[in-house]
C-alpha positions as CSV (number, residue, x, y, z in Angstrom):
1,M,46.2,38.8,36.0
2,F,48.3,36.4,36.2
3,S,50.1,37.3,33.0
4,E,50.5,40.3,33.8
5,I,52.0,39.7,36.8
6,I,54.8,37.6,35.5
7,H,55.2,40.0,32.9
8,G,55.9,42.3,35.3
9,L,57.8,40.5,37.5
10,V,60.3,39.0,34.9
11,W,60.9,42.2,32.8
12,R,61.8,44.3,36.1
13,T,64.3,41.2,37.5
14,Q,66.0,41.7,34.0
15,I,66.4,45.6,33.9
16,D,67.7,45.1,37.7
17,N,70.1,42.6,36.5
18,G,71.2,44.6,33.0
19,V,69.6,42.6,31.4
20,D,68.4,43.4,27.7
21,P,64.9,41.4,27.4
22,N,65.2,42.6,23.8
23,C,67.8,39.8,22.9
24,P,66.5,36.6,21.8
25,D,69.8,34.9,22.8
26,E,70.2,36.7,26.4
27,D,70.4,34.0,29.7
28,L,67.7,35.8,31.8
29,S,68.1,36.0,35.5
30,P,65.6,34.0,37.3
31,C,63.1,35.9,39.7
32,S,63.3,35.7,43.2
33,H,60.1,36.4,44.5
34,R,57.4,33.3,44.1
35,I,53.8,34.2,43.0
36,G,50.5,32.5,44.6
37,I,47.6,32.2,42.2
38,I,44.2,31.6,44.1
39,P,42.5,30.1,40.4
40,A,39.0,31.8,39.6
41,G,39.6,31.5,35.3
42,S,38.4,29.7,32.9
43,T,40.5,27.2,32.1
44,D,42.8,27.3,35.2
45,C,45.9,25.0,33.6
46,I,48.5,26.4,35.5
47,C,47.1,25.5,39.0
48,F,46.3,21.7,37.4
49,A,49.4,21.4,36.0
50,T,51.3,22.4,39.5
51,V,48.5,21.7,42.1
52,G,46.4,19.0,40.7
53,T,43.2,21.0,40.9
54,N,41.5,24.2,40.7
55,D,40.1,24.2,44.1
56,P,40.9,27.7,45.7
57,V,41.1,26.6,49.4
58,T,43.8,23.6,48.5
59,S,46.0,26.9,46.6
60,A,45.6,29.0,49.1
61,L,47.0,26.3,52.2
62,H,50.0,26.0,49.2
63,I,50.5,29.9,50.3
64,I,50.2,29.4,54.4
65,V,52.0,26.7,54.0
66,G,55.2,27.9,51.9
67,D,56.1,25.8,49.2
68,S,58.2,26.2,46.2
69,Q,57.8,25.0,42.5
70,P,60.2,26.5,40.3
71,M,58.7,26.8,36.0
72,D,60.0,27.1,33.0
73,V,59.2,30.6,30.8
74,C,59.3,31.1,27.3
75,S,60.8,33.8,26.0
76,V,58.7,35.1,22.6
77,H,60.2,37.9,20.5
78,H,60.2,39.1,16.6
79,H,63.4,40.3,14.8
80,N,64.7,41.2,18.0
81,M,62.2,42.4,19.2
82,F,60.4,41.5,22.8
83,L,56.9,40.4,22.2
84,R,55.8,38.9,25.4
85,Y,56.8,35.5,28.1
86,S,54.4,32.9,28.1
87,V,54.1,29.7,30.6
88,S,52.0,27.5,29.6
89,L,50.9,27.3,25.6
90,L,51.8,29.0,22.5
91,G,49.5,28.3,19.9
92,Y,49.1,28.8,16.0
93,G,46.8,28.0,13.3
94,F,43.7,26.1,15.6
95,Y,44.3,27.5,18.6
96,G,45.0,30.5,17.8
97,D,41.7,31.6,15.0
98,V,39.4,30.1,18.0
99,L,41.4,32.4,20.6
100,T,40.7,35.4,17.9
101,D,36.9,34.4,16.9
102,S,36.4,34.2,20.9
103,E,37.8,37.3,21.3
104,R,34.6,38.9,19.0
105,K,32.0,37.2,21.5
106,R,32.6,38.0,25.2
107,W,29.4,39.0,25.5
108,M,28.8,35.1,24.9
109,G,30.6,34.2,27.9
110,P,32.7,30.3,28.4
111,A,30.1,29.5,25.5
112,R,31.9,31.4,23.0
113,Y,35.2,29.0,23.3
114,D,32.9,26.5,22.0
115,I,31.6,28.4,19.4
116,S,34.2,29.0,17.8
117,G,35.9,25.9,18.6
118,L,33.6,25.0,16.2
119,K,33.3,27.2,13.8
120,M,37.2,27.5,13.1
121,F,36.8,23.1,12.5
122,L,34.3,23.7,9.8
123,T,36.6,26.5,8.6
124,H,39.1,23.7,8.7
125,H,42.3,26.7,7.4
126,Y,45.6,25.2,7.2
127,Y,48.9,27.6,7.0
128,E,51.9,27.5,5.4
129,G,54.8,28.0,6.6
130,T,58.6,26.8,8.1
131,V,59.2,25.5,11.7
132,S,63.1,25.6,13.0
133,Y,64.1,24.0,16.2
134,L,67.0,23.0,18.2
135,P,66.2,19.9,20.1
136,A,66.7,19.5,23.8
137,R,69.8,17.6,23.9
138,G,71.2,15.3,27.1
139,I,68.1,14.8,28.8
140,I,65.8,12.1,30.3
141,G,62.3,12.1,29.1
142,T,60.2,12.0,26.1
143,P,56.8,13.7,24.9
144,R,55.6,10.3,24.7
145,D,56.4,9.3,28.1
146,A,53.8,7.2,30.1
147,G,54.9,9.5,33.1
148,R,53.8,13.0,34.5
149,C,55.3,15.5,35.8
150,R,55.0,15.3,39.5
151,Y,56.1,16.7,43.0
152,G,59.7,15.6,43.4
153,C,60.1,14.8,39.6
154,A,63.1,13.3,38.9
155,V,62.7,14.2,35.0
156,C,62.7,18.1,35.5
157,Q,65.7,17.8,39.0
158,H,67.9,15.7,36.0
159,N,67.1,18.3,33.0
160,G,67.2,21.3,34.8
161,Q,70.5,20.3,36.0
162,I,72.2,19.5,32.8
163,Q,70.5,23.2,31.9
164,S,72.0,24.9,34.3
165,E,75.5,23.5,34.3
166,R,75.3,23.9,30.4
167,A,74.2,27.8,31.2
168,E,77.0,28.3,33.8
169,K,79.7,27.2,30.6
170,Y,78.6,29.5,28.2
171,K,78.7,32.7,31.2
172,T,82.6,31.5,32.1
173,N,83.1,31.2,28.5
174,E,84.1,27.6,29.2
175,D,81.9,25.9,26.3
176,S,82.7,29.4,23.4
177,E,83.4,27.1,20.6
178,C,80.5,25.3,20.8
179,D,76.5,26.0,20.1
180,D,73.5,25.1,21.1
181,G,73.2,22.0,18.3
182,E,72.5,21.7,15.2
183,W,68.9,23.4,14.1
184,R,66.7,21.2,12.5
185,T,63.8,22.9,9.7
186,I,60.1,21.5,8.3
187,R,58.2,23.4,6.2
188,G,54.7,22.6,5.1
189,K,51.1,22.9,5.8
190,F,49.8,23.0,9.1
191,L,46.7,23.3,10.9
192,A,48.0,23.9,14.2
193,I,51.6,24.4,15.9
194,N,51.5,24.1,19.6
195,A,54.7,25.3,22.2
196,A,53.0,23.1,25.6
197,S,55.7,24.4,28.3
198,M,53.3,21.9,30.5
199,S,50.5,19.3,30.2
200,C,47.8,22.0,29.7
201,A,45.3,20.2,31.3
202,C,42.3,21.1,32.4
203,P,38.4,19.9,32.9
204,R,37.6,19.7,29.5
205,S,41.3,17.8,28.6
206,P,42.4,16.2,31.8
207,K,45.9,14.9,30.0
208,G,46.1,18.2,28.4
209,L,48.0,19.0,24.6
210,S,50.5,16.9,26.1
211,P,50.6,15.2,29.0
212,A,54.3,14.4,29.2
213,A,55.4,17.8,29.5
214,H,57.2,19.3,32.5
215,L,57.1,22.3,34.8
216,A,61.1,23.0,35.0
217,D,63.6,20.9,32.8
218,G,64.1,23.8,30.8
219,T,62.4,22.4,27.4
220,T,59.0,22.9,25.7
221,D,57.0,20.4,23.4
222,L,56.2,21.7,19.6
223,I,53.3,19.5,18.7
224,L,52.8,20.5,14.7
225,V,49.2,18.7,13.6
226,R,50.0,18.8,9.4
227,K,47.7,19.3,7.1
228,C,44.9,16.5,6.7
229,S,40.9,15.7,6.7
230,R,38.2,17.4,8.7
231,F,37.4,13.7,10.5
232,N,41.0,13.0,11.4
233,F,41.5,16.3,12.9
234,L,38.6,15.5,14.7
235,R,40.0,12.2,16.1
236,H,42.8,14.4,17.3
237,L,40.9,17.1,19.2
238,L,38.8,14.0,20.3
239,R,42.0,12.0,22.0
240,H,42.4,15.2,23.8
241,T,39.5,14.3,26.4
242,N,39.9,10.5,26.7
243,K,43.0,8.2,27.4
244,D,44.0,7.1,23.7
245,D,47.8,8.6,22.4
246,Q,46.7,12.1,20.6
247,F,50.6,11.7,18.9
248,D,50.0,8.5,17.5
249,L,48.6,9.7,14.3
250,A,50.4,9.8,11.3
251,F,49.8,13.8,10.6
252,V,51.3,14.7,13.7
253,E,54.4,15.0,15.1
254,V,55.7,16.1,18.6
255,H,60.0,17.1,19.9
256,R,60.7,18.2,23.0
257,V,63.1,21.1,22.4
258,V,65.0,24.4,23.7
259,R,64.2,27.1,20.9
260,F,62.0,27.2,17.9
261,R,61.7,29.9,15.2
262,F,58.3,30.0,12.8
263,T,58.0,31.9,9.4
264,P,55.2,32.0,7.6
265,R,55.0,31.5,3.9
266,Y,54.0,34.8,3.3
267,C,56.6,36.6,5.4
268,Q,59.3,34.6,3.5
269,S,61.8,35.8,1.2
270,D,61.2,36.3,-2.3
271,S,64.0,33.8,-3.0
272,D,62.3,31.1,-1.2
273,L,58.7,31.8,-2.7
274,E,60.3,31.1,-6.0
275,L,61.8,27.9,-4.5
276,D,57.9,26.8,-3.1
277,L,56.4,27.6,-6.2
278,L,59.3,25.5,-8.4
279,E,59.3,22.6,-5.6
280,N,55.3,22.4,-7.0
281,G,56.1,22.3,-10.2
282,K,55.2,25.7,-11.2
283,R,57.5,27.9,-13.5
284,Q,59.9,30.4,-12.1
285,I,58.0,32.8,-14.5
286,F,54.7,32.7,-12.8
287,S,56.1,33.3,-9.7
288,Q,55.6,37.1,-9.6
289,I,52.2,37.1,-10.7
290,C,51.5,34.2,-8.2
291,R,52.6,36.7,-5.2
292,D,51.1,40.0,-7.2
293,H,47.5,38.1,-7.8
294,P,46.6,35.3,-5.3
295,A,43.7,34.2,-7.5
296,C,45.2,30.9,-8.1
297,G,44.3,30.0,-4.5
298,C,47.6,30.9,-2.8
299,T,46.2,34.1,-0.5
300,R,48.2,35.4,1.8
301,T,45.8,34.5,5.3
302,N,48.1,34.0,8.7
303,S,46.6,33.1,11.8
304,S,47.1,34.9,15.4
305,W,49.3,33.2,18.0
306,N,47.6,32.3,21.0
307,C,50.0,32.9,23.6
308,D,48.4,32.1,27.0
309,G,45.2,33.6,26.1
310,E,46.6,36.5,25.1
311,I,46.3,37.1,21.1
312,L,49.9,38.0,19.2
313,T,49.9,39.4,15.7
314,H,53.2,39.2,14.8
315,T,52.9,35.3,13.4
316,A,56.8,35.4,12.7
317,I,58.1,34.5,15.9
318,D,61.6,33.2,17.5
319,V,60.8,31.3,21.0
320,R,63.5,30.3,23.5
321,V,63.0,28.4,26.8
322,H,64.6,29.7,30.1
323,C,64.8,27.1,32.9
324,R,63.7,27.7,36.0
325,L,63.1,31.5,35.8
326,I,59.7,31.7,38.0
327,K,58.9,29.9,41.2
328,L,54.6,29.5,42.8
329,F,52.9,28.7,45.7
330,A,53.0,24.8,44.9
331,R,55.1,21.5,44.7
332,G,54.1,20.0,41.7
333,I,50.7,17.3,41.4
334,E,51.2,14.7,44.2
335,E,50.8,10.9,43.7
336,L,47.7,9.2,44.8
337,Q,48.3,7.0,48.0
338,V,45.9,4.5,49.3
339,F,45.6,3.1,53.0
340,A,43.9,0.4,53.0
341,D,41.4,0.4,56.1
342,L,38.8,-3.1,56.3
343,S,36.4,-0.2,58.3
344,N,37.3,2.2,56.5
345,P,38.6,2.1,52.8
346,C,39.8,5.8,51.8
347,V,42.2,7.2,49.3
348,I,44.3,10.1,50.3
């Protein structure tokens, strides 16, 4: 329901302001209305990231008090065609496969995620493709910081101001000669490609997929899990449930970005495919045979994207972060304050 409300609100705001939602290069207009969430979902990760708990009474009190928490929104496009908006997780590979398989098991209830997750782990699919991204420039904070996004977050305030000033320069043509920065490209075989616009914490994963991700800094954390053994991948997954650094592994890399694109190998041009074959030491004469008759093992399989719990069948996507596009009735997670009282110690 929250996803549908977001899409209706953001889309209508763009239409009213004359913005073309199908153009990935357009700066979207922020929404003036605030949204309140009474958590009743399977993970409630948005409430965990903005309130710190999935208690319905706590969320209702934030609405009554009238708190306001800005949030970034990612727009997802495929060849200049709008697909969806995302506020929490975009996942390709493992998380996309888990969602796709679990949709066939809805009769099992919440247990379907455990069954599908185990199945996908044992299947151990990996996918080839190209990831291009624009690193966030001039910001403070990294995806591996020890600090978290809390109430009055200094990182969100600083980086959000930078993103707003940069967008204003583009609007006034003061910075028309400058681009967004230098695109960086990574090609390889991946078990998972995730973009976390918030920590994505939930009861099963207290830290989330990216513990240091921020709600309103105009960036998303791009997490690339390269092909590895089942044992190593299990190590990575288990670190989501404990205090170990899930990025401190040789086959995992994370980048804080403002935009990224992904193209699966079998959506690339013929010249790119032939280049891949040549890089692998195969002669160009066999490239057409390999594409037409994939008996050699290079099967044309692609995953689906998991977009906030919804399936995206288009695999080649262009994702852009829009800073502080919506507001929630929340204030961010507040730091624990300890009040010492010898007769009645308590933690608030």
